[in-house]
N, C-alpha and C positions, 0 to 999 in steps of 0.2 A: 234438808236449805233449799226446796223450791226456787227460792229467786237466786240460787246460785246455779240451778239446774237452766240448761239450754247453749246455745252456740255461740262460740267466744272465738272472735277475730283476730287474727296475727296485727297489731297495731303497731307496726316497728319495734326498735331495738332501745331498750334503755339499760344502763349499766351494765353495755357489753351481752346482753341476751336478750330474748324474745320477749315481746309484751302480750299478751291478750285482752280484748276487752269486750264485752256484753252490752247491749243497750240497757242503759239507766245506770251508767257508768259505775259500773262491777267489771273489776279488772283481776286480771293474773299476772303478778311481775316478781322481777328478783331484785332483792333488798342489797344494800350495803352491808346487812351482816351477812350474806353468803347464803341464804334459802329464798325459798320461792312463799310468794303472800297472795294469799286471794282476800283480797281488797273489797267490802262494801258498805262504806260510813266508817258508821265506830263499830262493825262485827267485824275483823280480821283472824282468819285462820292459815295457819303456817305449816310448811311444810318444808321440815330443816334436814332437805334431803339436795347435795350438787347433781344435778342431772342436766344438760344441756337445752332442755324442755320441761316445762311442769311435769310433776311426777304423775301417775295414774292415782295411785293414794296416799294415805300417810299425813294427812292433813291434821292439824290440833289445835284447839282453843285453849287459852286457859289452863295448857295442862294435858287436857281431854281429847280424847281422838274422836273426829268427828266421823259422820259416814257421808262425805264427800271422796264421789269417784271424777276421773278425769279421763277422759277418752278421744283417741283419734279420729278424721274419718277424711280419707282422702276425696277432694275435690278434683274432677275432671274438667280440662277446659278443652275447646277445639279452637 
């Protein structure tokens, strides 16, 4: 999913958890159902894992596992 790759920026809290957004209106957010959702238009991938931040892997679409991986990078500011 090349469109999903790239840098997501913390964009506040939604439903009590962090929300992450990428240019192009792609976001990863916590749903009312209690799981993480990577949403970009009509294509939604879900990770039904209860974690404080988006999980590193475990995303599914229509019951099929997707090769989406999330990683974190520490940004230093002085």
